[in-house]
C-alpha positions as CSV (number, residue, x, y, z in Angstrom):
1,M,-0.1,0.0,0.1
2,A,1.5,3.3,-0.7
3,F,2.1,6.2,1.7
4,I,3.4,9.7,2.2
5,W,5.9,11.2,4.1
6,K,7.9,14.5,4.8
7,A,11.8,14.1,4.1
8,P,13.5,16.9,6.1
9,A,15.5,18.1,3.0
10,S,12.4,18.6,0.5
11,K,9.3,21.0,1.2
12,F,7.2,18.0,-0.9
13,W,5.0,15.1,0.0
14,Q,7.3,12.0,-0.4
15,A,5.5,9.0,-2.0
16,G,6.6,5.3,-1.1
17,W,5.4,2.0,-2.1
18,R,6.5,-1.5,-2.8
19,D,6.8,-2.6,-6.5
20,E,5.8,-6.1,-7.9
21,N,9.1,-7.4,-6.5
22,G,8.5,-6.2,-3.1
23,K,11.2,-3.3,-3.6
24,R,11.1,-0.2,-1.8
25,R,10.4,2.8,-4.5
26,N,10.3,6.5,-3.3
27,K,9.5,9.4,-5.5
28,T,8.7,13.1,-4.8
29,T,5.1,14.0,-5.7
30,K,6.2,17.6,-5.9
31,I,3.1,18.7,-3.7
32,V,3.8,21.3,-1.2
33,A,3.8,19.2,2.2
34,K,0.7,20.6,4.1
35,E,-2.6,19.5,5.8
36,S,-4.5,20.5,2.9
37,T,-2.4,19.0,0.2
38,R,-2.3,15.2,2.2
39,R,-5.2,13.7,0.7
40,K,-3.8,14.8,-3.1
41,A,-0.3,13.3,-2.5
42,E,-1.8,10.5,-1.0
43,R,-3.4,9.9,-4.5
44,M,-0.5,10.7,-6.6
45,A,1.2,7.7,-4.3
46,D,-1.4,5.2,-5.3
47,L,-1.0,6.3,-8.9
48,F,2.7,6.0,-8.8
49,E,2.3,2.3,-7.1
50,E,-0.5,1.4,-9.9
51,A,2.1,2.4,-12.5
52,A,4.7,0.6,-10.9
53,N,3.0,-2.6,-10.5
54,N,1.9,-2.2,-14.4
55,R,-2.0,-1.4,-13.5
56,R,-1.7,1.7,-15.7
57,T,0.3,2.5,-18.8
58,A,2.7,5.3,-18.4
59,K,0.7,7.5,-20.8
60,H,-2.6,7.2,-18.9
61,L,-0.2,7.7,-15.3
62,R,1.1,10.7,-16.8
63,L,-2.3,12.0,-17.9
64,T,-3.8,11.6,-14.6
65,V,-0.8,12.9,-12.7
66,S,-0.7,16.0,-14.7
67,E,-4.4,17.0,-14.2
68,L,-3.4,16.4,-10.2
69,Q,-0.9,18.5,-10.9
70,R,-3.0,21.2,-12.6
71,E,-5.4,20.5,-9.8
72,I,-3.0,21.9,-6.9
73,T,-0.7,24.0,-8.6
74,G,-2.4,25.7,-11.7
75,E,0.2,24.3,-14.0
76,S,0.5,20.9,-16.1
77,L,3.4,18.6,-15.2
78,V,5.4,18.7,-18.3
79,V,7.6,15.5,-18.6
80,P,10.3,16.1,-21.3
81,S,11.1,13.4,-24.5
82,F,14.8,11.4,-24.1
83,E,15.5,14.0,-26.8
84,K,14.9,17.0,-25.1
85,F,16.0,15.9,-21.5
86,S,19.4,14.7,-22.9
87,T,20.3,17.8,-24.6
88,S,19.7,19.7,-21.8
89,F,21.7,17.1,-19.8
90,L,24.6,18.1,-22.1
91,E,24.4,22.1,-22.1
92,A,24.2,21.3,-18.2
93,K,27.7,19.4,-18.6
94,E,29.0,21.7,-20.8
95,G,31.7,23.7,-19.1
96,E,32.3,21.7,-16.0
97,T,33.3,18.5,-17.6
98,G,36.4,17.8,-20.3
99,K,36.2,17.7,-23.9
100,A,36.8,13.7,-23.9
101,T,34.2,13.3,-21.4
102,M,31.6,15.6,-23.3
103,A,32.5,13.5,-26.5
104,F,31.7,10.5,-24.9
105,Y,28.3,11.7,-23.7
106,R,27.6,13.0,-26.7
107,T,28.5,10.0,-28.5
108,A,26.5,7.8,-26.0
109,V,23.0,10.3,-26.5
110,R,23.5,10.1,-30.1
111,D,23.7,6.1,-30.4
112,F,21.0,5.6,-28.1
113,S,18.6,8.1,-29.6
114,S,19.2,6.4,-33.1
115,W,18.2,3.3,-31.7
116,L,15.2,4.4,-30.0
117,G,14.3,6.2,-33.4
118,E,10.8,7.9,-33.2
119,R,10.7,7.1,-29.2
120,A,13.6,9.5,-28.6
121,G,10.8,12.3,-29.3
122,E,8.2,10.6,-26.5
123,E,8.0,10.6,-23.0
124,I,11.6,9.6,-21.2
125,L,9.3,8.2,-18.9
126,G,8.5,5.5,-21.7
127,I,11.7,3.8,-21.5
128,T,12.3,0.9,-19.4
129,S,14.9,-1.6,-17.8
130,D,13.7,-3.7,-21.1
131,D,14.7,-1.4,-23.5
132,L,17.8,-1.1,-21.6
133,I,18.7,-4.6,-21.7
134,K,17.6,-4.7,-25.6
135,Y,19.9,-1.6,-26.7
136,R,22.9,-3.4,-24.7
137,N,22.5,-7.0,-26.2
138,E,22.6,-5.7,-29.5
139,I,25.4,-2.8,-29.0
140,K,27.5,-6.1,-27.6
141,K,27.2,-7.6,-30.9
142,K,28.8,-4.6,-32.6
143,V,31.6,-2.8,-30.0
144,A,33.8,-4.0,-27.9
145,P,32.5,-4.9,-24.0
146,T,34.2,-1.8,-22.6
147,T,32.7,0.7,-25.3
148,A,29.6,-1.3,-25.0
149,T,29.8,-0.4,-20.8
150,N,31.1,3.2,-21.1
151,K,27.9,3.7,-23.4
152,L,25.4,2.4,-20.4
153,K,27.5,4.2,-18.0
154,A,26.6,7.5,-19.6
155,L,22.9,6.5,-20.0
156,R,22.9,5.6,-16.5
157,A,24.2,9.5,-15.6
158,I,21.2,10.6,-17.4
159,F,18.5,8.7,-16.1
160,T,20.1,9.5,-12.7
161,V,19.4,13.1,-13.1
162,A,16.0,12.4,-14.8
163,L,15.0,10.5,-11.8
164,K,16.1,13.0,-9.2
165,R,14.1,15.9,-11.1
166,G,11.0,13.7,-10.8
167,Y,10.8,12.7,-14.3
168,I,10.7,9.0,-14.3
169,D,9.6,6.8,-11.3
170,A,12.6,4.4,-11.3
171,D,16.3,4.2,-13.3
172,P,15.8,1.5,-16.4
173,T,19.7,1.1,-16.1
174,A,19.8,0.4,-12.2
175,E,19.4,-3.1,-12.5
176,M,22.1,-3.8,-14.8
177,K,25.8,-5.1,-13.7
178,F,28.6,-3.3,-16.0
179,T,31.8,-4.9,-16.7
180,G,34.4,-4.4,-19.3
181,K,35.7,-8.1,-19.9
182,N,35.1,-9.9,-22.9
183,K,33.1,-13.1,-23.5
184,S,36.2,-15.2,-22.3
185,G,36.2,-13.1,-19.1
186,T,39.4,-11.9,-19.8
187,D,40.4,-8.0,-19.9
188,Q,40.8,-6.2,-23.4
189,V,44.4,-6.4,-25.0
190,K,46.8,-4.5,-23.2
191,K,49.1,-2.5,-25.0
192,R,53.0,-3.0,-24.9
193,A,55.7,-0.7,-25.6
194,F,57.8,-1.1,-29.2
195,T,61.2,-2.2,-29.2
196,V,64.2,-0.1,-30.4
197,P,64.2,-2.0,-33.6
198,E,60.9,-1.7,-33.8
199,M,61.0,1.9,-33.8
200,K,63.7,1.7,-36.5
201,A,61.6,-0.2,-38.5
202,I,58.2,2.3,-37.8
203,L,60.4,5.4,-38.6
204,E,61.4,3.6,-42.5
205,K,58.1,3.7,-43.7
206,C,56.6,7.2,-42.5
207,S,55.7,10.0,-44.0
208,D,57.2,13.1,-43.4
209,E,54.2,14.4,-41.2
210,W,53.9,10.6,-39.6
211,R,57.8,10.7,-39.2
212,S,57.4,13.9,-37.0
213,M,54.2,12.3,-35.0
214,V,56.2,9.5,-34.2
215,C,59.0,11.5,-32.9
216,L,57.0,13.5,-30.7
217,G,54.7,10.3,-29.5
218,L,58.1,8.7,-28.6
219,Y,59.9,12.1,-27.0
220,T,57.0,13.4,-25.1
221,G,54.6,10.1,-24.4
222,Q,51.3,11.8,-25.6
223,R,47.9,10.7,-27.3
224,L,47.2,10.9,-30.9
225,G,44.4,13.5,-31.2
226,D,46.9,16.4,-28.9
227,L,49.9,16.0,-31.4
228,A,47.9,15.5,-34.2
229,T,46.4,18.8,-33.5
230,L,49.7,20.2,-32.1
231,R,50.0,24.3,-33.2
232,W,53.3,25.6,-33.1
233,Q,52.4,27.8,-30.3
234,S,52.8,25.2,-28.0
235,I,56.6,24.4,-28.7
236,N,59.2,27.0,-27.2
237,L,62.6,25.9,-28.7
238,E,64.1,28.6,-26.5
239,K,63.1,27.3,-23.2
240,G,63.2,24.0,-24.5
241,K,59.5,22.9,-23.7
242,I,56.5,22.0,-25.2
243,E,53.3,22.5,-23.4
244,I,50.0,20.6,-24.1
245,E,46.3,20.7,-23.0
246,T,45.7,17.2,-23.1
247,R,42.3,16.7,-24.7
248,K,41.1,13.9,-22.3
249,T,41.7,15.0,-18.9
250,G,42.0,18.9,-19.9
251,R,45.1,18.9,-17.9
252,I,48.3,21.2,-19.2
253,V,51.0,19.2,-19.7
254,T,54.8,20.8,-19.7
255,I,57.4,18.6,-21.3
256,P,61.1,19.5,-21.7
257,I,62.2,19.0,-25.5
258,A,64.4,16.0,-25.9
259,P,67.4,16.8,-27.9
260,P,66.6,14.6,-31.0
261,L,63.2,15.6,-31.0
262,A,64.7,19.5,-30.8
263,S,66.9,19.0,-33.9
264,H,63.9,17.3,-35.7
265,L,61.7,20.5,-35.0
266,K,64.4,22.8,-35.7
267,E,64.4,21.1,-39.4
268,L,60.9,22.0,-39.9
269,K,61.4,25.4,-39.8
270,A,58.7,27.4,-37.7
271,P,55.8,29.4,-39.7
272,K,55.0,33.1,-39.0
273,N,51.8,31.7,-38.4
274,R,52.1,30.3,-34.8
275,M,48.7,29.1,-34.5
276,A,49.4,26.9,-37.6
277,F,49.3,23.2,-37.3
278,L,52.5,21.2,-36.7
279,H,50.9,18.2,-38.9
280,P,48.2,20.2,-41.2
281,E,47.3,17.1,-43.0
282,L,46.5,14.8,-40.0
283,A,44.7,18.0,-38.0
284,K,42.7,18.0,-40.5
285,L,41.8,14.6,-40.7
286,Y,41.5,14.5,-37.1
287,L,38.9,17.2,-37.1
288,E,36.8,16.1,-39.5
289,K,37.1,12.6,-39.6
290,G,37.9,11.9,-35.8
291,S,40.7,9.9,-34.0
292,P,40.1,6.1,-35.9
293,Q,40.7,7.6,-39.3
294,V,44.2,8.6,-38.3
295,S,44.6,5.9,-36.0
296,N,44.2,3.6,-39.3
297,Q,46.6,5.5,-40.8
298,F,49.2,4.6,-38.2
299,S,48.1,1.0,-38.3
300,N,49.0,0.8,-41.9
301,I,52.7,1.8,-41.0
302,L,52.7,-0.8,-38.6
303,A,51.8,-3.2,-41.4
304,A,53.9,-1.9,-43.6
305,A,57.0,-2.1,-40.8
306,G,55.6,-6.0,-40.3
307,L,54.3,-5.5,-37.2
308,R,50.7,-6.3,-37.6
309,E,48.1,-7.3,-40.2
310,K,47.7,-5.3,-43.0
311,V,44.0,-4.6,-43.0
312,S,44.1,-2.1,-39.8
313,H,40.4,-1.8,-39.7
314,R,39.4,-5.7,-39.7
315,K,36.7,-6.8,-38.0
316,T,35.9,-10.0,-36.2
317,K,32.5,-10.4,-37.9
318,K,31.8,-9.3,-41.8
319,G,29.7,-6.3,-42.2
320,R,29.6,-3.0,-40.6
321,D,28.3,-4.7,-37.4
322,G,31.3,-6.4,-36.7
323,I,33.5,-5.8,-33.7
324,R,37.4,-4.2,-34.7
325,A,39.8,-6.9,-34.0
326,K,42.2,-6.4,-31.2
327,T,46.0,-5.6,-31.3
328,E,48.3,-5.1,-29.0
329,L,50.2,-2.4,-31.1
330,S,48.8,1.1,-31.9
331,F,50.0,4.5,-31.7
332,H,49.4,4.6,-27.9
333,C,52.2,2.3,-27.7
334,L,54.2,5.3,-28.1
335,R,53.2,6.0,-24.5
336,A,54.1,3.1,-22.7
337,T,57.6,3.1,-24.7
338,A,58.3,6.7,-23.8
339,A,57.5,5.6,-20.1
340,T,59.7,2.3,-20.4
341,L,62.5,4.3,-21.9
342,L,62.6,6.3,-19.1
343,H,62.2,4.0,-16.2
344,E,65.1,2.0,-18.1
345,A,67.3,5.3,-17.9
346,G,66.9,5.6,-14.0
347,V,64.4,8.4,-14.1
348,P,62.9,8.4,-11.0
349,A,59.0,7.1,-10.9
350,A,57.4,10.0,-9.9
351,V,59.4,12.5,-12.5
352,A,58.3,10.1,-15.1
353,Q,54.8,10.0,-14.5
354,E,54.6,14.0,-14.4
355,F,56.5,13.5,-18.2
356,I,54.2,11.2,-19.2
357,G,50.9,13.2,-17.7
358,H,49.5,10.3,-15.9
359,D,46.9,10.8,-13.5
360,S,48.2,8.2,-10.9
361,E,51.0,5.7,-10.1
362,A,48.2,3.0,-10.8
363,V,47.9,4.0,-14.2
364,H,51.6,5.2,-14.8
365,K,52.5,1.5,-13.5
366,A,50.6,0.1,-16.1
367,Y,52.2,1.6,-18.9
368,L,55.4,0.1,-18.4
369,K,57.3,-3.0,-19.8
370,I,60.8,-3.7,-18.1
371,G,63.1,-5.1,-20.8
372,D,65.2,-8.1,-20.9
373,K,68.7,-5.6,-20.2
374,A,67.2,-3.8,-17.2
375,L,65.8,-7.1,-15.9
376,K,69.6,-9.1,-16.6
377,E,71.1,-6.1,-14.8
378,A,69.0,-6.2,-11.9
379,S,69.3,-10.1,-11.4
380,E,73.5,-9.5,-11.5
381,T,72.8,-7.3,-8.5
382,L,71.8,-10.0,-6.2
383,P,74.2,-11.5,-4.2
384,N,75.7,-14.7,-4.1
385,L,74.5,-16.8,-0.5
386,L,75.5,-20.0,-2.4
387,E,79.2,-19.9,-2.1
388,S,80.4,-21.7,1.0
């Protein structure tokens, strides 16, 4: 049986009831808590209970609640569509969230709206847990497990806000368990560092812009998008440093220019326009087509160097819905290479972490791959305890 109460932190009556599975549900009635409004609040609580136990359709419930709301406040209760609410959600996130996270939210909203079709323009209240389960099962056939999980986490953030604002009775993603593991139960393929011979083979197959990109990746440890869109104004050869605002975290990273990289940058000859891109062709491709197109070009370089299969965008299934084949080698491996080389050169871990721009020690350690030479030298330092 539904009931109402007054929460200390709210001026409204709160409705409570048990759903068909016996789970306690709560929702604000949006009715100011006064004795004169108690009966109307109880009526609304009953309506919430009926809807939760499928005794009324969502549309019928909304019409009834809207009429009741009009009686009390003189205004109808307007419930936005998923399309409209997600747009307002994104607008609210703008300015308080990093660029990469915003792109992640926008992509999740776009893909789910596309899957909903015309229903994206209907009230958000009509989206159910069954819808989210169907969506999850479909996207898991098309993208990697971690990607699917991230899309669902973005939707959970949206529905959580909708629940708090009273537009929905329950979060349709609430019962979902998220995992980033694949069907075999193992994590995604881990990236490794390039060896010195591999680096030489890669550089031999690079165009001028890609040679510059690889040099910067190796000697700065920065990400593909940050280097593809690097402008000359970020490079100060006189002071010997590069300053980059990372797209993923918005963090400003100042990196000393290594002597080999300084020689390379001097050969490029800086233009008078300091706002010009260091790699104009790759910058244009990245800004117009996104990271995958640029990444595929580097994959082709790896293939030419004999380090991976030639078809960089090969999928495990035929057609556009297949999942991309996983590989341990990509441009991101240059980040691991830089971290590994710094550690093998004896650079303190904290210094190397700051150089690369990792946000935590745990993340930094995940990028390290200690080489055989370093391991051999380490073993030779152990004392001989077997001599008599």
